[in-house]
N, C-alpha and C positions, 0 to 999 in steps of 0.2 A: 666365911663361906659356908663352913660346916654348919655353923649355928643357923644360918638362913635356910639350908636345905632341911635342917631338923625341924625348925618351925613349921616349914609347909608341909613336911611329912606328917607332924603331929596335927596339924590342922586337917588334912586329909583323913588321918586315922580316927580323928575325934568325930568327924561328920561321915565317915565312910565314903568319902569322895573318890570316883575314878575319872578316867577320860570321858567314858560314855556319859557319866552323871553330868558332867560339865557340858557336854556337846548338846545332850537332851534339854538340859537346863537352859541353855542359850535358845533353842528352838522354842521352847515354851514361852520364854520372855518375848521372843520376836513374834510368835503368834498372838501372844495376849496383847502386844502394843499394836498389832495391825487390827485385831478384832475390836480392842478398845477405841482405837482412833476412828474406825469405820462407823462405829456407833455414837461417837463423840459429835453430837449435833444438837446443842441446845437450841431451844426455841428462839428464834430471831425476835427482837423486841417488836411489840406492837406498834403498828403506824396507823395513824387515824386517816380513815379512807377520805379521800379527796373526791367529790363529785363534780368532776369536769365534763360537762357535755360538750362534744365536738360537733359543730355545725354540720349538718348533712352535706352542705356543699363544699366543705373542707375535705382534702384528701391529699396524701403524699405517698410516694413509693419510690423505690429504687430499682431501676431496670437495667437490663444489658442491652447494648446495642453495637452496631458495626458502621464505621465510617464509610459511606459509599462514595462520597466525593467532596473534596474541599472546594467550595464555590467562590470564595474570595477570600484574600488576605490583605490586611492593611496594618499600620502600626501607629500607635497613639501614646501619648505622655501619660502616665499614672505614677502618682508620687514622686515626680521628678525624674523617673526612669522612663526610657522608650521600651514598649513591649508589644508583640504582635498580638493582632485580633483577627480571628478567624471566624469565617461563616462556613458552616459545613452541613451536609446532608447526610442524615443518620437513619438507619433501619433498625427499630426495635426488634430484639431477637427473644425477648422474655417477658413476663409480666402482663398486665392488662392490656398494655399497648402493642402487644407482638404484632409484627407485621406492618406497622404504621411508618411512614416515612415522614420525618419532621426535620426542619431547619433549625439549627442551634447556632447561636453566637458563643464562641469559645474564647475567653479571655478578657472579656469586658468588665467582669465583677472579681476576678481574682488576679492575683500576681501571676504572671505569664511570664516563663522563660522559653528559651529555644528547645529545651528537653521536654516541655509539656505540649509543643505543637503536635497536632495530630494529623495522620495522613491517611489515604484511601487504604481501607483494609484493616485499619486499627480496631481492636475490640475494646469498648469503653462502657464504664458505668454512667448511667444517666439518672439524674435526681428530677423526678416528676413530682409537681404539685398542681393541685386545682383549688381554686379559691373565688372569691367575689371578683377579682380582677381578671380571671380567666386561667388558662393553663401555662404552665411555665416548665420548659426543660433546659438543663445545663449538664455539661460534663463534669462529673465529680472525680474521676480518676480512670487509670487504665486498668484493664482485666489483665492481672499477672499470672493467674493460675498455672496456665501452660508451662511458662518459665520456671515456676517453683516446683512443679512436678518433674520437669527435667532435671534440675539441678538435684532434686532429692534422689532420683534414680540413679544419677551419675555418682553422687556420694554414697549411696548404699552400695553399689557395685565396686567402687574403689575400696571401700572399707572391707568388704568380703574377699575380694581378690587379694589385697595386700594383708590383711590380719588373718585370713582363713577362718578357723574356728573361733579365734578370740574375737575377731572382727565381727563375726555373725552374732556371737553372744552380746558384744557391746551393741549392736544395733537393736537387739531384743531388750536390753537393759534401757536404752534410750526411749524405746517407744513406752516401756513400763512407766518411765519418769514422766513422759508427756501424759499418760493417762492419770497419773497421780495429780498432776497439776490440774488439769482440765476436770476430773472427776472428784476430787479432793478438795484442792487448796482453793481453786476459783470459786465453786458454789458456796463454801463456808464463808469466804470473804464476802461475798455478795450479801450473804445472810447477816452480816454485820458483826460476825464473831471476832474474837482477838486476833489480829494479823499475826503479830509476833508467835503466838502459841501455835497458830494454825501452820504458820510457815516452818517452825521448828518441827513439829510431828510430821508435816508432809515432806520435808526435806528427808528425815529418818527413813520415812515410807519409801520414798524414792530410791534412797542410796542403799539401804541394807540389801534388798534383792538383787539390785544391780551389781553391787560388790560381789555377792555369792555366786551369781549367775557368771559373771565374767572372770572372777579369779578363783573360784572353788571354794568348797567348805573346808577350810583348814585354819591353823592358828595364825597363820600370816593375815589372813582376811579377818579374822576375829580381832587382832590387834589394830589393823588399819580402821576398822569400823569403831571400834572403842576410842581410838584417837580422834576420828571424825566427829563422832558424839560430843566429846569433852571440848574438842576445839570449836564446834558449832556452838556450844552453850556459852562458852567464853566469848565468842564474836557477838552473840546476841546479848550478853550483859554489857559489853562494851559500846555496841550500838545504842542501847537504851540509855546508858549513861551519857554518852556524847550527845544524843538527840535532846536529853534535858539540860545538860549544861550549854548546848549551843542554842537552844530556844527554838529547835527546828519546829515547824508547824504542819509541815507535809504540803502545804500549799506552793511549793516552788514551781509547779507547771500548770498551765491551763487545763490539763486533763484531770487533775486531781480536784480542782475546784468544780469543774463540770460533773465529774463523778458525784461530789458531796451533794450538789444541788439536785441532780437529776435522780438519784438512788431513792428507792422505796424505804431503806432501812439506814441506821445511824451507821456511818462510815467513818472510821478513824483514819484520817489523812498521815498523821504521823506514823501511826501504826503500819500502814501501807509502806512508807518510806523504809522503816525499820525491816519489814518483811522482804522488801527488794534487796536490802543490803545482805540479809542472810542467804538469800537464794542465789544472788550474783556471786557470793563467795563460796557457795557449796562446791561448784564444780572444780576450782581451783584447789579447795580443801581435799577433795577426793584425790586429786593427782598427787599432793603432797604427802598425804598420809599413806595411801598405797605404796608410793615410791620410797618413803622411809621404812615402811614395814618390809618390803621386799628386800631392801638394801641390807637391813638388820639381820634377816634370816639368812641372806645369802653368805654375810660374813660368818654366822655361826657354822653354816654348813662347810665354808672354806677351812674354818678352824674352830673345831667343837670344844677346843679347851678356853675360849674366850669366855670370861664371866660377863654378867649383864653390866657391870660398870665399864668394862673394856668395850662392850658392844655400844653402849651409850655414846662413849667417847667418839668412837669411829663413826657411828651413825650420825652424830652432830657434824663432824668433819665434811661428810658428804652432804648433809642438810644445808650447811652454810651456802654452798655453791646454787643449791635448789632455791634457797630463799632469795637470792640475788636476781635469779632469772624470773622467779614466780612475781615477786613484787613489781618488777619492771612489767611484766606482762599485765598484771592487773592494772596498773597506773596507764598503760597505753590503751587498755581496752575501754576505761573509762573516758579517756581523753578522746578517743576516737569516736565514742558514742555522742559525746558532747561538742564535737568541733565546730559546729555552727555556732554554739554559745560562746566558745573561746574567741571565735574570729569576731563576733558581735562586740566582745568586750575590748579588743584592740582599737575600735573606733569610739569608745565611751569617753567623754570629758571627764568622768569621776577619776579620783585619785585611786591608787592601787589598795589603799587600807579600806576606803569606802566600797571599792568594788567587792573586796573579800568578805564584807559584812553583809553582802546580799544573800539572801536564803538560797537562791537557785544555784549560786557558785559554793556557798558554804556547805551545802548538802552533797554536792559531789566530792568536796575535799573529805568530808567526814566519811563518806562512802569508802573512798580509796584509802584513807588511814586506817580505818576500823578494820576493812578487808585485808589490808596488809599486815596488821597487828595480829588477826587471826591466823594467818598463813605463817608467821613467824613463831607464833606460840604452838602452832601444830608440830613443828619439827622436834622441839624437845620432848613435848608430851607423847607424841606417837614413838619417838626414839626409846623412851623410858619404857613405856608399855611393851613395845616389841622386844627391847632387850631382855626384860624380865621373863615374858613369856617364851622367847627363844631358849633361854637358859634352861627354864623348867621343862620345856617340849621339844627342844630341838633334838631330832632322832638322828643317829648314824645312818648312812647311806641314803639321805634324802638328796644329795646332790645327783647321785645316779637316777633315781626316780625322776628328779627334775630334768635332766638331760633327755630321758625317754619321753617325757611330756612334750617338751621342745621339738623333738623329732617327729612326734605325732602331729603336731600343729603345722 
């Protein structure tokens, strides 16, 4: 132990390092990464212009409308299943046809269930097209924005009321993450840039400010962020290797195929699948790394005599319980998202071995296993980092300061 402290002191003395130097060095590194990532925008590959003239009599538009009255309702057999067919009167409330009243058949061209039946007063999206055969209207979907806004407001209120200042900071952090996804990740993916690299950089840009804003600028947060970055890199490497070994193409969904065909740039579907694994694991990695770093520093505050080896062992004991809950949470989240798919598999006549070889299922399995591996490895990585940092920077009296902070919250 004395030798380790002596080596650390010699390193600091050799390079004249102080705590302020390390803090400001971290600030400079973060600023450089943020600035570099913002200007990191290589030119998208050139795409040959396709001169497709649209006939002047061809036109399409998405409109908003309100169901005025259900004129009639019958039932018919479609694909061996009986479904309702409605004839409704709709008033257009937006777009070029605003104010117009039209009759629309609902259910004749699409799969119709009881939950898709419309009623008087419902607000809907109308797909409108005009061509040589005349005008066509059909109901595309319900307008759900009021419900989404209400749930968002309730979520924000509950977060602030229960979490107080920490809850408010977490909301601001979440808003910042949404901005990073909308303004940094998605535009660059649309330009055909490397999805894995963009998702890694974007994840760091989203999580670094969020962690510091929510948990403060201290060594615990530094440790959690470093553990998060290393775990994220390991997860990215595992996902890349697994996709290569598993011969994933990224075309496991109709959306991926449609995106590749309709995009003006060269889109890498496999890269998008890998980027989805990275971002999907990020939120749980955040919870694991912060939890491990926090537990380790609390152990040091409770017993300042603990060495980093002892802190690591105690942190691992706590982390094992964390692993069990987080891995199960991740698995259930993926299963819940793909529940219709798994239900479809139960009615398949193919054998289990043949089913597991299908890419749409293999991708979900790889996504779950790689994400779980990343979570498992995040526990020893963060525990080791936090243990070493806590031994070097654990200050007496921190417990009292923490209690005062908790009282203020």
